[in-house]
N, C-alpha and C positions, 0 to 999 in steps of 0.2 A: 367689585366689592362695594358695599354701601355702608353708610355711616348710621348705626343704629336703626331702629325700626321705622323711622321716618322715612327712609329709603333714598337719601341723597347720595348720589354717585360720588365715590371718594377719588380725588386726583390720583393719577399713577404714582406721583412722587411721594404722596402721603401713605399710600399703600406700601411702597418700598421702604420708607422710612419705618413704618410699623413692623414690618417683617424684620428689618435689620435689628430693631430694638429687641424683638423677641429672641432672635437667633443669638445675639449676643449676651441675652440675659440681663439687660439693663435694669437699673433700679429707678423706679418713678420718682420724680422730684415731688415736693411737697407743694400743693397748690396754694397760691396766694389768695386770700379773701378779697373780693372786689364787688363793685355795685356798678350798675349801668341803668340808664333811665331813658325810656321811650318817651320823647315829648310829643304831644299830640295837639293838634289845632283844627278847628272846623274849616271845611272847604266846600261850600255849597251844601249839598246833601250827603256829602262824604267827609272824610277827614284825612289830614296829611300827618306824616311822621318826619321828624328831623333826623337826618343821617349825616355822618362825618367820614371822610376817607382818611385813614391813618397814614402818616408819612412813611415812606419807604424804609427809613431806618429804624423804625419802631417794631416790636413784636407785632405780628399780624399786619405789617405794612402794606399799603395798597388795598387793604380791605375796607369796605363800607361797614360802619357799625354804628352804635348809638353812643352818646356821650357817657363817659364812665371811667373808672380807674380803680387802683387798688386802695385798700383801707389803710388809713395812717394810724400809727399808735395814739395820736392826739384824739382821733375819733371816738375812742372808747373812754378816754379819760376826760373829755370836755364837759365842763359844767355850763349848761346853757338853758335858756328858757325854752320850754318844749310845749308845743300844742299837739292834740291828737292823742293817740294811744301811748301810754307810758313804755318804757324800754322792756319792763316785765311782760307787758301785753304782746309787744312785738316779738319778744323771745318765743312765745308759744306759737306764733304765726310763722316764724322763720325757722323754728326747730333748733334754737341755740339759746345760750344763756343771756341774760339781760345786758351784760356789758358788750357781748358780741352783736347783740341786736342793735344796741345803740350805735355801735361802731358802723354797722352796715348801713343803717337809715342815714346817719350822719355823713358818711361818705357819699351815699346817693345824692344828698342835697349839695354837698360841697362840690363834687365833681361836675354836676350840672351847670353850677355858677362858674366854675373854672373853665369849663370847656365850651359853654354855650352862652354864657352871660345871663343866665336865668336864675333868679334867687326865690326859692320856696320858702319865704319867711315874710312876716309882717309885724305891725305894731302890736298886735294882740291875737288871740287865738281864733278871731273870726274875720280877719282881714289879710291882705297880701300887699306888699309893697308894690308900687307902680313901676314907672320906667326906671331902669337901673343901668342905662347906657351912657350916662354922662361921665365927664372926665374924672370926677372925684371917685365914682364907682368903678370906673376902669382902674383906676390907681389902686383901689382896694382889692380888686380881683387879682391884679399883678402881684400885689403883696402876698396875698393868699397862696397863689400859685407858686410863688417863690419861697414859701414857708416863712416869710418875715412876719406873718401874723397867723395866728390860729383861726379856724372858722368860728369857734365860740367868741373869741375876742373881737372878731369882726362884727358879729351879730350884737354882741353886749354893747359895743361901742356906738352903735346906732339904735340901741334899744329895740331890738327886733327879737321876734319869737320864731323859731324853727317850726314850720308847719308840716310835722310828720304825717298829718291826715291827708295831705295833698298827694301822697305817694301810695299807689296801688301795688302790692306785691304780685308779681306775675309768674316768675318761674326761677329756677336755679339750674345752672350749667357747670359742669367740671371738665376741664381740658383733658383729653385722653392722656393715658399714663405714659405714652411713648414720645410725648413732646417734652423738650428740654425745659421750656417755660409754661407753667401751668397755673390756671386761675380757678377758683371756686367763686362763681359770680352770681349774684342775686340781681335778677332783672325786675324793674319797677316801671310802672306806667304813670305819667303825670300830664295833666292839661297845661298848656302854656298860660300862665296867669294873665289875665286882663291888664293891658297897658304895658306889658313887657314884650320884648322881641329877642329872638336869637340873634347872636353875633358870632361872626367867624374869627374868634379871639385866641383859639388855642394854638400853641405852637406844635401840638402833636397831630394836627390835621392839615391836610393841603387842599381839601375841598369840602364844602358843606352845602346841604340842600334840603328843602322841604319837598316831600314826594308822597303821592298816595301809596299805601302800603302794596295794593294790587299792582300798581305801575312798577314799583321797585322789585317785586317778584318777577314780573315780566321781563323787565330789562336784565335782571340777574340770569334768568333762564336763556335770554338771547345773548349772554355774554358781554354785555355792556357795563355791568356792575359786578364786582367781585365781592362775595360775602361768605363768611364761615357758616357752618350748619346752625348754630344757635340763632344767628341773625335771621336767616331764612325761615327757620321753624317759627320763631316769634312774630315775624311778619305774617306768615301763613295763619297763625292763631288769631291775630288781630283782625285779619281779614275775614276769617270765619265768625269772629264774634261780632263784626259789623259795627252798628250804631251803638251797641251795648258797650263797646270798649271805652270811648270817651266818657260815657255816663258814668261807667264803673270806677273811672279814675278817681273819683271823689270818695269811694268806698274802700277804705283802707282795711276792713276786716276780712278782705279776701285772703285766702292763703295760697302760697306759690302753687301753681297747678302741676308742677313736675320737678323731679331732679334729674336732669339729663347728664349722665356720666357717659360721654361719647365713647363708643366703641366701634371697630370695624367688624363687619359680618359679612359673609358670603350671601349674595342675593339668590343664588341657585340658578342663575340663567347662564 
């Protein structure tokens, strides 16, 4: 069996889990809205993407993925300085209402700071903050991760504006109905801001690396890296887009290319 029309072979355990769910008449869990960000940086004539491996104790533990996580209630209620398309405009691009759109975009920016130490914000609508790896920034990141401070308060305290225009909406994926933990995840692409660097700071990852998307796919095919279908498909898409992908990361008017509601289907072989 394969997963959807992209043709990725489904692991035997996953197939059995799906069959058991259908046989028992299981009720699908409501998916949690989430956001994830593909951070890109130039690498000679090519580009690299930042990936993290989830710790074994987490959902999808042991899998390589992109920084991201669930939307918090505060993401939709935050009052913050905002650069780029307004939430109402993002709503049209993401296919949700304005409050939900703000929550998704805010979650994407918050999660990439929490998990990679990269901050998509600046003193004004045309600049981005530089190095944020110092001790004071790390203390702020830890406070944010522990929910001792909200993302809007963190930015306001440093007089920074959220640069929503640095996020390129890419795709949307929904976890299969037979999985006990489900996510409705919006994928974004962003260039690593000049002067910033990723840091292995998240307690939810046990390994991080920069890698060319084509190399990541090759290593996944060889069994060296374990990835879920949305990660594999997204990597294949950015490889196909080539040099247009990092250039397009500054064009937030793109609409997500697909909604991937993952299903198992027979390959016919």
